[in-house]
HTML snippet that shows the backbone in 3Dmol.js (N, CA, C, O; Angstrom):
<script src="https://3Dmol.org/build/3Dmol-min.js"></script>
<div id="view" style="width:600px;height:400px;position:relative"></div>
<script>
const pdb = `
ATOM      1  N   UNK A   1     206.404 -66.146  -0.771  1.00  0.00           N
ATOM      2  CA  UNK A   1     207.228 -66.279   0.416  1.00  0.00           C
ATOM      3  C   UNK A   1     206.124 -65.575   1.756  1.00  0.00           C
ATOM      4  O   UNK A   1     205.864 -64.421   1.415  1.00  0.00           O
ATOM      5  N   UNK A   2     205.718 -65.774   2.555  1.00  0.00           N
ATOM      6  CA  UNK A   2     205.104 -65.265   3.695  1.00  0.00           C
ATOM      7  C   UNK A   2     205.597 -63.441   4.010  1.00  0.00           C
ATOM      8  O   UNK A   2     206.715 -62.928   3.948  1.00  0.00           O
ATOM      9  N   UNK A   3     204.486 -62.930   4.289  1.00  0.00           N
ATOM     10  CA  UNK A   3     205.202 -61.521   4.887  1.00  0.00           C
ATOM     11  C   UNK A   3     205.437 -61.251   5.843  1.00  0.00           C
ATOM     12  O   UNK A   3     204.653 -60.330   6.068  1.00  0.00           O
ATOM     13  N   UNK A   4     206.161 -61.428   6.898  1.00  0.00           N
ATOM     14  CA  UNK A   4     206.277 -61.187   8.238  1.00  0.00           C
ATOM     15  C   UNK A   4     206.726 -60.415   8.681  1.00  0.00           C
ATOM     16  O   UNK A   4     207.837 -60.064   8.283  1.00  0.00           O
ATOM     17  N   UNK A   5     206.168 -59.840   9.602  1.00  0.00           N
ATOM     18  CA  UNK A   5     206.692 -58.276  10.379  1.00  0.00           C
ATOM     19  C   UNK A   5     206.866 -58.401  11.798  1.00  0.00           C
ATOM     20  O   UNK A   5     206.505 -59.502  12.214  1.00  0.00           O
ATOM     21  N   UNK A   6     207.268 -57.681  12.595  1.00  0.00           N
ATOM     22  CA  UNK A   6     207.629 -57.571  13.824  1.00  0.00           C
ATOM     23  C   UNK A   6     207.111 -56.245  14.345  1.00  0.00           C
ATOM     24  O   UNK A   6     208.024 -55.433  14.199  1.00  0.00           O
ATOM     25  N   UNK A   7     206.259 -55.780  14.782  1.00  0.00           N
ATOM     26  CA  UNK A   7     205.911 -54.486  14.992  1.00  0.00           C
ATOM     27  C   UNK A   7     205.087 -53.666  16.251  1.00  0.00           C
ATOM     28  O   UNK A   7     204.378 -54.417  16.920  1.00  0.00           O
ATOM     29  N   UNK A   8     205.084 -52.470  16.594  1.00  0.00           N
ATOM     30  CA  UNK A   8     204.142 -52.141  17.708  1.00  0.00           C
ATOM     31  C   UNK A   8     203.192 -51.039  16.673  1.00  0.00           C
ATOM     32  O   UNK A   8     203.423 -50.284  15.729  1.00  0.00           O
ATOM     33  N   UNK A   9     201.805 -51.539  17.629  1.00  0.00           N
ATOM     34  CA  UNK A   9     200.351 -50.456  17.151  1.00  0.00           C
ATOM     35  C   UNK A   9     200.769 -49.462  18.077  1.00  0.00           C
ATOM     36  O   UNK A   9     201.604 -49.603  18.970  1.00  0.00           O
ATOM     37  N   UNK A  10     199.965 -48.205  17.718  1.00  0.00           N
ATOM     38  CA  UNK A  10     199.773 -47.218  18.257  1.00  0.00           C
ATOM     39  C   UNK A  10     198.315 -47.047  17.567  1.00  0.00           C
ATOM     40  O   UNK A  10     198.224 -47.196  16.348  1.00  0.00           O
ATOM     41  N   UNK A  11     196.875 -46.651  18.556  1.00  0.00           N
ATOM     42  CA  UNK A  11     195.603 -45.928  18.058  1.00  0.00           C
ATOM     43  C   UNK A  11     196.029 -44.691  18.116  1.00  0.00           C
ATOM     44  O   UNK A  11     196.823 -44.184  18.909  1.00  0.00           O
ATOM     45  N   UNK A  12     195.428 -44.205  17.184  1.00  0.00           N
ATOM     46  CA  UNK A  12     195.116 -42.846  16.536  1.00  0.00           C
ATOM     47  C   UNK A  12     194.352 -42.352  16.968  1.00  0.00           C
ATOM     48  O   UNK A  12     194.428 -41.346  17.673  1.00  0.00           O
ATOM     49  N   UNK A  13     193.031 -43.184  16.523  1.00  0.00           N
ATOM     50  CA  UNK A  13     191.666 -42.614  16.615  1.00  0.00           C
ATOM     51  C   UNK A  13     190.804 -44.090  16.507  1.00  0.00           C
ATOM     52  O   UNK A  13     191.254 -45.194  16.199  1.00  0.00           O
ATOM     53  N   UNK A  14     189.316 -43.689  16.893  1.00  0.00           N
ATOM     54  CA  UNK A  14     188.950 -45.142  16.520  1.00  0.00           C
ATOM     55  C   UNK A  14     189.043 -45.404  14.809  1.00  0.00           C
ATOM     56  O   UNK A  14     188.872 -44.601  13.892  1.00  0.00           O
ATOM     57  N   UNK A  15     189.321 -46.588  14.787  1.00  0.00           N
ATOM     58  CA  UNK A  15     189.298 -47.154  13.451  1.00  0.00           C
ATOM     59  C   UNK A  15     190.554 -46.566  12.803  1.00  0.00           C
ATOM     60  O   UNK A  15     190.525 -46.673  11.577  1.00  0.00           O
ATOM     61  N   UNK A  16     191.666 -45.965  13.302  1.00  0.00           N
ATOM     62  CA  UNK A  16     192.614 -46.023  12.818  1.00  0.00           C
ATOM     63  C   UNK A  16     194.141 -45.819  13.702  1.00  0.00           C
ATOM     64  O   UNK A  16     194.312 -45.015  14.619  1.00  0.00           O
ATOM     65  N   UNK A  17     194.966 -46.591  13.255  1.00  0.00           N
ATOM     66  CA  UNK A  17     196.102 -47.140  13.706  1.00  0.00           C
ATOM     67  C   UNK A  17     197.367 -46.625  12.974  1.00  0.00           C
ATOM     68  O   UNK A  17     197.325 -46.426  11.760  1.00  0.00           O
ATOM     69  N   UNK A  18     198.539 -46.399  13.728  1.00  0.00           N
ATOM     70  CA  UNK A  18     200.107 -46.768  13.248  1.00  0.00           C
ATOM     71  C   UNK A  18     200.732 -47.660  13.792  1.00  0.00           C
ATOM     72  O   UNK A  18     200.832 -47.857  15.003  1.00  0.00           O
ATOM     73  N   UNK A  19     201.310 -48.408  12.711  1.00  0.00           N
ATOM     74  CA  UNK A  19     202.382 -49.603  13.045  1.00  0.00           C
ATOM     75  C   UNK A  19     203.662 -48.895  12.484  1.00  0.00           C
ATOM     76  O   UNK A  19     203.872 -48.294  11.430  1.00  0.00           O
ATOM     77  N   UNK A  20     204.516 -49.213  13.677  1.00  0.00           N
ATOM     78  CA  UNK A  20     205.806 -49.069  13.457  1.00  0.00           C
ATOM     79  C   UNK A  20     206.532 -50.760  13.368  1.00  0.00           C
ATOM     80  O   UNK A  20     206.487 -51.539  14.321  1.00  0.00           O
ATOM     81  N   UNK A  21     207.057 -51.025  12.272  1.00  0.00           N
ATOM     82  CA  UNK A  21     207.306 -52.270  11.897  1.00  0.00           C
ATOM     83  C   UNK A  21     208.633 -52.508  11.240  1.00  0.00           C
ATOM     84  O   UNK A  21     209.167 -51.644  10.545  1.00  0.00           O
ATOM     85  N   UNK A  22     209.103 -53.558  11.443  1.00  0.00           N
ATOM     86  CA  UNK A  22     210.225 -54.298  10.863  1.00  0.00           C
ATOM     87  C   UNK A  22     209.809 -55.388   9.799  1.00  0.00           C
ATOM     88  O   UNK A  22     209.007 -56.242  10.179  1.00  0.00           O
ATOM     89  N   UNK A  23     210.282 -55.438   8.491  1.00  0.00           N
ATOM     90  CA  UNK A  23     210.135 -56.571   7.739  1.00  0.00           C
ATOM     91  C   UNK A  23     211.281 -57.428   7.953  1.00  0.00           C
ATOM     92  O   UNK A  23     212.474 -57.306   7.676  1.00  0.00           O
ATOM     93  N   UNK A  24     210.394 -58.599   8.692  1.00  0.00           N
ATOM     94  CA  UNK A  24     211.562 -59.948   8.863  1.00  0.00           C
ATOM     95  C   UNK A  24     212.316 -60.519   7.910  1.00  0.00           C
ATOM     96  O   UNK A  24     213.415 -60.973   8.227  1.00  0.00           O
ATOM     97  N   UNK A  25     211.806 -60.603   6.426  1.00  0.00           N
ATOM     98  CA  UNK A  25     212.781 -60.662   5.279  1.00  0.00           C
ATOM     99  C   UNK A  25     213.877 -60.113   5.176  1.00  0.00           C
ATOM    100  O   UNK A  25     214.883 -60.761   4.885  1.00  0.00           O
ATOM    101  N   UNK A  26     213.897 -58.573   5.433  1.00  0.00           N
ATOM    102  CA  UNK A  26     214.869 -57.823   5.019  1.00  0.00           C
ATOM    103  C   UNK A  26     215.478 -57.363   6.037  1.00  0.00           C
ATOM    104  O   UNK A  26     216.701 -57.258   5.933  1.00  0.00           O
ATOM    105  N   UNK A  27     214.954 -57.034   7.063  1.00  0.00           N
ATOM    106  CA  UNK A  27     215.675 -56.592   8.432  1.00  0.00           C
ATOM    107  C   UNK A  27     215.188 -55.083   7.926  1.00  0.00           C
ATOM    108  O   UNK A  27     215.717 -54.287   8.702  1.00  0.00           O
ATOM    109  N   UNK A  28     214.637 -54.586   7.242  1.00  0.00           N
ATOM    110  CA  UNK A  28     214.327 -53.174   7.276  1.00  0.00           C
ATOM    111  C   UNK A  28     212.702 -52.702   7.809  1.00  0.00           C
ATOM    112  O   UNK A  28     211.673 -53.369   7.920  1.00  0.00           O
ATOM    113  N   UNK A  29     212.930 -51.574   8.014  1.00  0.00           N
ATOM    114  CA  UNK A  29     211.872 -50.723   8.997  1.00  0.00           C
ATOM    115  C   UNK A  29     210.755 -50.674   7.951  1.00  0.00           C
ATOM    116  O   UNK A  29     211.219 -50.104   6.963  1.00  0.00           O
ATOM    117  N   UNK A  30     209.336 -51.068   7.723  1.00  0.00           N
ATOM    118  CA  UNK A  30     208.340 -50.388   7.249  1.00  0.00           C
ATOM    119  C   UNK A  30     207.209 -49.958   7.813  1.00  0.00           C
ATOM    120  O   UNK A  30     206.525 -50.965   7.994  1.00  0.00           O
ATOM    121  N   UNK A  31     206.540 -48.846   8.256  1.00  0.00           N
ATOM    122  CA  UNK A  31     205.885 -48.424   8.891  1.00  0.00           C
ATOM    123  C   UNK A  31     204.444 -48.179   7.872  1.00  0.00           C
ATOM    124  O   UNK A  31     204.506 -47.770   6.713  1.00  0.00           O
ATOM    125  N   UNK A  32     203.301 -48.494   8.525  1.00  0.00           N
ATOM    126  CA  UNK A  32     201.658 -48.509   8.049  1.00  0.00           C
ATOM    127  C   UNK A  32     201.194 -47.233   8.974  1.00  0.00           C
ATOM    128  O   UNK A  32     201.774 -46.734   9.938  1.00  0.00           O
ATOM    129  N   UNK A  33     199.889 -46.857   8.323  1.00  0.00           N
ATOM    130  CA  UNK A  33     198.995 -46.301   8.902  1.00  0.00           C
ATOM    131  C   UNK A  33     197.589 -47.098   8.559  1.00  0.00           C
ATOM    132  O   UNK A  33     197.838 -47.761   7.552  1.00  0.00           O
ATOM    133  N   UNK A  34     196.705 -47.242   8.816  1.00  0.00           N
ATOM    134  CA  UNK A  34     195.733 -48.326   8.876  1.00  0.00           C
ATOM    135  C   UNK A  34     194.722 -48.037   9.407  1.00  0.00           C
ATOM    136  O   UNK A  34     194.560 -47.824  10.609  1.00  0.00           O
ATOM    137  N   UNK A  35     193.441 -47.979   8.026  1.00  0.00           N
ATOM    138  CA  UNK A  35     191.765 -47.573   8.689  1.00  0.00           C
ATOM    139  C   UNK A  35     190.843 -48.117   8.032  1.00  0.00           C
ATOM    140  O   UNK A  35     191.157 -48.960   7.191  1.00  0.00           O
ATOM    141  N   UNK A  36     189.611 -47.815   8.221  1.00  0.00           N
ATOM    142  CA  UNK A  36     188.755 -48.791   7.646  1.00  0.00           C
ATOM    143  C   UNK A  36     189.004 -48.938   6.148  1.00  0.00           C
ATOM    144  O   UNK A  36     189.059 -50.060   5.644  1.00  0.00           O
ATOM    145  N   UNK A  37     189.154 -47.847   5.440  1.00  0.00           N
ATOM    146  CA  UNK A  37     189.099 -48.120   3.926  1.00  0.00           C
ATOM    147  C   UNK A  37     190.517 -47.889   3.312  1.00  0.00           C
ATOM    148  O   UNK A  37     190.465 -47.812   2.084  1.00  0.00           O
ATOM    149  N   UNK A  38     191.957 -47.737   3.917  1.00  0.00           N
ATOM    150  CA  UNK A  38     192.932 -47.637   3.136  1.00  0.00           C
ATOM    151  C   UNK A  38     193.817 -48.145   4.305  1.00  0.00           C
ATOM    152  O   UNK A  38     193.620 -48.184   5.520  1.00  0.00           O
ATOM    153  N   UNK A  39     194.900 -48.534   3.495  1.00  0.00           N
ATOM    154  CA  UNK A  39     196.211 -48.965   4.412  1.00  0.00           C
ATOM    155  C   UNK A  39     197.465 -47.882   3.499  1.00  0.00           C
ATOM    156  O   UNK A  39     197.417 -47.681   2.285  1.00  0.00           O
ATOM    157  N   UNK A  40     198.301 -47.424   4.250  1.00  0.00           N
ATOM    158  CA  UNK A  40     199.496 -46.555   3.935  1.00  0.00           C
ATOM    159  C   UNK A  40     200.543 -46.813   4.198  1.00  0.00           C
ATOM    160  O   UNK A  40     200.830 -46.576   5.371  1.00  0.00           O
ATOM    161  N   UNK A  41     201.846 -47.513   3.170  1.00  0.00           N
ATOM    162  CA  UNK A  41     202.682 -48.026   3.630  1.00  0.00           C
ATOM    163  C   UNK A  41     204.252 -46.614   3.445  1.00  0.00           C
ATOM    164  O   UNK A  41     204.460 -45.832   2.518  1.00  0.00           O
ATOM    165  N   UNK A  42     204.872 -46.781   4.467  1.00  0.00           N
ATOM    166  CA  UNK A  42     205.913 -46.293   4.154  1.00  0.00           C
ATOM    167  C   UNK A  42     207.091 -47.017   3.848  1.00  0.00           C
ATOM    168  O   UNK A  42     207.127 -48.072   4.480  1.00  0.00           O
ATOM    169  N   UNK A  43     207.727 -46.900   3.366  1.00  0.00           N
ATOM    170  CA  UNK A  43     209.192 -47.220   3.146  1.00  0.00           C
ATOM    171  C   UNK A  43     210.350 -46.292   3.321  1.00  0.00           C
ATOM    172  O   UNK A  43     210.155 -45.133   2.954  1.00  0.00           O
ATOM    173  N   UNK A  44     211.549 -46.601   3.828  1.00  0.00           N
ATOM    174  CA  UNK A  44     212.468 -45.682   4.158  1.00  0.00           C
ATOM    175  C   UNK A  44     213.690 -45.927   2.972  1.00  0.00           C
ATOM    176  O   UNK A  44     213.913 -46.926   2.288  1.00  0.00           O
ATOM    177  N   UNK A  45     214.342 -44.685   3.012  1.00  0.00           N
ATOM    178  CA  UNK A  45     215.784 -44.872   1.945  1.00  0.00           C
ATOM    179  C   UNK A  45     216.394 -45.948   2.439  1.00  0.00           C
ATOM    180  O   UNK A  45     216.590 -46.235   3.620  1.00  0.00           O
ATOM    181  N   UNK A  46     216.881 -46.930   0.802  1.00  0.00           N
ATOM    182  CA  UNK A  46     217.579 -48.003   1.247  1.00  0.00           C
ATOM    183  C   UNK A  46     216.637 -49.028   0.994  1.00  0.00           C
ATOM    184  O   UNK A  46     217.091 -49.894   0.246  1.00  0.00           O
ATOM    185  N   UNK A  47     215.432 -49.222   1.385  1.00  0.00           N
ATOM    186  CA  UNK A  47     214.450 -50.308   1.416  1.00  0.00           C
ATOM    187  C   UNK A  47     214.416 -50.904   0.038  1.00  0.00           C
ATOM    188  O   UNK A  47     214.256 -50.285  -1.014  1.00  0.00           O
ATOM    189  N   UNK A  48     214.632 -52.528   0.237  1.00  0.00           N
ATOM    190  CA  UNK A  48     214.114 -52.826  -1.473  1.00  0.00           C
ATOM    191  C   UNK A  48     212.461 -52.800  -1.544  1.00  0.00           C
ATOM    192  O   UNK A  48     211.613 -53.153  -0.725  1.00  0.00           O
ATOM    193  N   UNK A  49     212.352 -52.165  -3.024  1.00  0.00           N
ATOM    194  CA  UNK A  49     211.019 -51.602  -3.589  1.00  0.00           C
ATOM    195  C   UNK A  49     210.375 -52.801  -3.425  1.00  0.00           C
ATOM    196  O   UNK A  49     209.263 -52.742  -2.901  1.00  0.00           O
ATOM    197  N   UNK A  50     210.969 -54.303  -3.871  1.00  0.00           N
ATOM    198  CA  UNK A  50     210.174 -55.417  -3.649  1.00  0.00           C
ATOM    199  C   UNK A  50     209.053 -55.635  -2.618  1.00  0.00           C
ATOM    200  O   UNK A  50     208.014 -56.292  -2.681  1.00  0.00           O
ATOM    201  N   UNK A  51     209.646 -54.803  -1.555  1.00  0.00           N
ATOM    202  CA  UNK A  51     208.390 -55.064  -0.088  1.00  0.00           C
ATOM    203  C   UNK A  51     207.213 -54.739  -0.381  1.00  0.00           C
ATOM    204  O   UNK A  51     206.199 -55.223   0.120  1.00  0.00           O
ATOM    205  N   UNK A  52     207.265 -53.937  -1.175  1.00  0.00           N
ATOM    206  CA  UNK A  52     205.580 -53.166  -1.894  1.00  0.00           C
ATOM    207  C   UNK A  52     205.145 -54.356  -2.748  1.00  0.00           C
ATOM    208  O   UNK A  52     204.057 -54.857  -2.463  1.00  0.00           O
ATOM    209  N   UNK A  53     205.898 -54.909  -3.825  1.00  0.00           N
ATOM    210  CA  UNK A  53     205.084 -55.880  -4.026  1.00  0.00           C
ATOM    211  C   UNK A  53     204.623 -57.310  -3.462  1.00  0.00           C
ATOM    212  O   UNK A  53     203.627 -57.981  -3.733  1.00  0.00           O
ATOM    213  N   UNK A  54     205.596 -57.522  -2.660  1.00  0.00           N
ATOM    214  CA  UNK A  54     205.458 -58.637  -1.613  1.00  0.00           C
ATOM    215  C   UNK A  54     204.399 -58.589  -0.820  1.00  0.00           C
ATOM    216  O   UNK A  54     203.739 -59.606  -0.605  1.00  0.00           O
ATOM    217  N   UNK A  55     204.054 -57.252  -0.210  1.00  0.00           N
ATOM    218  CA  UNK A  55     202.917 -57.355   0.748  1.00  0.00           C
ATOM    219  C   UNK A  55     201.680 -57.100  -0.325  1.00  0.00           C
ATOM    220  O   UNK A  55     200.618 -57.106   0.297  1.00  0.00           O
ATOM    221  N   UNK A  56     201.523 -56.919  -1.477  1.00  0.00           N
ATOM    222  CA  UNK A  56     200.369 -56.337  -2.448  1.00  0.00           C
ATOM    223  C   UNK A  56     199.602 -58.193  -2.762  1.00  0.00           C
ATOM    224  O   UNK A  56     198.588 -58.850  -2.527  1.00  0.00           O
ATOM    225  N   UNK A  57     200.791 -58.289  -3.351  1.00  0.00           N
ATOM    226  CA  UNK A  57     200.706 -59.842  -3.645  1.00  0.00           C
ATOM    227  C   UNK A  57     199.961 -60.840  -2.321  1.00  0.00           C
ATOM    228  O   UNK A  57     198.996 -61.590  -2.464  1.00  0.00           O
ATOM    229  N   UNK A  58     200.650 -60.608  -1.172  1.00  0.00           N
ATOM    230  CA  UNK A  58     199.791 -61.598  -0.048  1.00  0.00           C
ATOM    231  C   UNK A  58     198.458 -60.924   0.183  1.00  0.00           C
ATOM    232  O   UNK A  58     197.420 -61.510   0.490  1.00  0.00           O
ATOM    233  N   UNK A  59     198.593 -59.745   0.017  1.00  0.00           N
ATOM    234  CA  UNK A  59     197.137 -59.138   0.142  1.00  0.00           C
ATOM    235  C   UNK A  59     196.120 -59.540  -0.627  1.00  0.00           C
ATOM    236  O   UNK A  59     194.993 -59.652  -0.143  1.00  0.00           O
ATOM    237  N   UNK A  60     196.364 -59.798  -1.868  1.00  0.00           N
ATOM    238  CA  UNK A  60     195.388 -60.331  -3.205  1.00  0.00           C
ATOM    239  C   UNK A  60     195.100 -61.531  -2.993  1.00  0.00           C
ATOM    240  O   UNK A  60     193.929 -61.898  -3.085  1.00  0.00           O
ATOM    241  N   UNK A  61     196.188 -62.470  -2.636  1.00  0.00           N
ATOM    242  CA  UNK A  61     196.104 -64.067  -2.108  1.00  0.00           C
ATOM    243  C   UNK A  61     195.334 -64.130  -0.913  1.00  0.00           C
ATOM    244  O   UNK A  61     194.354 -64.856  -0.745  1.00  0.00           O
ATOM    245  N   UNK A  62     195.720 -63.500  -0.262  1.00  0.00           N
ATOM    246  CA  UNK A  62     195.239 -64.077   1.190  1.00  0.00           C
ATOM    247  C   UNK A  62     194.021 -62.626   2.083  1.00  0.00           C
ATOM    248  O   UNK A  62     193.592 -62.773   3.228  1.00  0.00           O
ATOM    249  N   UNK A  63     193.854 -61.955   1.612  1.00  0.00           N
ATOM    250  CA  UNK A  63     193.214 -61.031   2.021  1.00  0.00           C
ATOM    251  C   UNK A  63     191.783 -60.812   0.936  1.00  0.00           C
ATOM    252  O   UNK A  63     190.648 -61.228   1.165  1.00  0.00           O
ATOM    253  N   UNK A  64     192.248 -60.033  -0.284  1.00  0.00           N
ATOM    254  CA  UNK A  64     191.035 -59.689  -1.252  1.00  0.00           C
ATOM    255  C   UNK A  64     191.594 -59.862  -2.412  1.00  0.00           C
ATOM    256  O   UNK A  64     192.706 -59.340  -2.489  1.00  0.00           O
ATOM    257  N   UNK A  65     191.250 -60.374  -3.295  1.00  0.00           N
ATOM    258  CA  UNK A  65     192.096 -60.531  -4.748  1.00  0.00           C
ATOM    259  C   UNK A  65     191.504 -59.366  -5.400  1.00  0.00           C
ATOM    260  O   UNK A  65     191.776 -59.215  -6.591  1.00  0.00           O
ATOM    261  N   UNK A  66     190.857 -58.644  -4.913  1.00  0.00           N
ATOM    262  CA  UNK A  66     190.462 -56.854  -5.385  1.00  0.00           C
ATOM    263  C   UNK A  66     190.993 -56.081  -4.718  1.00  0.00           C
ATOM    264  O   UNK A  66     190.418 -54.993  -4.692  1.00  0.00           O
ATOM    265  N   UNK A  67     192.065 -56.172  -4.012  1.00  0.00           N
ATOM    266  CA  UNK A  67     192.480 -54.938  -3.515  1.00  0.00           C
ATOM    267  C   UNK A  67     193.222 -54.684  -4.786  1.00  0.00           C
ATOM    268  O   UNK A  67     193.549 -55.429  -5.710  1.00  0.00           O
ATOM    269  N   UNK A  68     193.429 -53.107  -4.503  1.00  0.00           N
ATOM    270  CA  UNK A  68     194.462 -52.248  -5.665  1.00  0.00           C
ATOM    271  C   UNK A  68     195.344 -51.203  -4.792  1.00  0.00           C
ATOM    272  O   UNK A  68     195.044 -50.375  -3.932  1.00  0.00           O
ATOM    273  N   UNK A  69     196.488 -51.582  -5.353  1.00  0.00           N
ATOM    274  CA  UNK A  69     197.526 -50.314  -5.095  1.00  0.00           C
ATOM    275  C   UNK A  69     197.314 -49.233  -5.998  1.00  0.00           C
ATOM    276  O   UNK A  69     197.021 -49.305  -7.191  1.00  0.00           O
ATOM    277  N   UNK A  70     197.568 -47.824  -5.014  1.00  0.00           N
ATOM    278  CA  UNK A  70     197.432 -46.529  -5.732  1.00  0.00           C
ATOM    279  C   UNK A  70     199.033 -45.882  -5.425  1.00  0.00           C
ATOM    280  O   UNK A  70     199.863 -46.243  -4.589  1.00  0.00           O
ATOM    281  N   UNK A  71     199.075 -45.129  -6.132  1.00  0.00           N
ATOM    282  CA  UNK A  71     200.636 -44.667  -5.657  1.00  0.00           C
ATOM    283  C   UNK A  71     199.933 -42.724  -5.613  1.00  0.00           C
ATOM    284  O   UNK A  71     199.343 -42.034  -6.445  1.00  0.00           O
ATOM    285  N   UNK A  72     200.324 -42.529  -4.458  1.00  0.00           N
ATOM    286  CA  UNK A  72     200.082 -40.946  -3.910  1.00  0.00           C
ATOM    287  C   UNK A  72     200.864 -40.387  -3.975  1.00  0.00           C
ATOM    288  O   UNK A  72     201.862 -40.723  -3.338  1.00  0.00           O
ATOM    289  N   UNK A  73     200.883 -39.260  -4.739  1.00  0.00           N
ATOM    290  CA  UNK A  73     202.160 -38.294  -4.552  1.00  0.00           C
ATOM    291  C   UNK A  73     201.860 -36.983  -3.695  1.00  0.00           C
ATOM    292  O   UNK A  73     202.756 -36.166  -3.482  1.00  0.00           O
TER     293      UNK A  73
END
`;
const viewer = $3Dmol.createViewer("view");
viewer.addModel(pdb, "pdb");
viewer.setStyle({}, {cartoon: {color: "spectrum"}});
viewer.zoomTo();
viewer.render();
</script>
């Protein structure tokens, strides 16, 4: 299933953006911080955990099959 988002981006600095988005599949908010070499994804309480798996799968299929997912505490 395609990973469809609606969102607004804001530039924090050169090569570093924050995106406030809505997952159009679930209707839940999902926020991102994106830089040249990393993407952080923020889920909110009550969001479906499968959202991360859907995003990860799409990144591997359509962006780079060597994409890795790390959990940071």
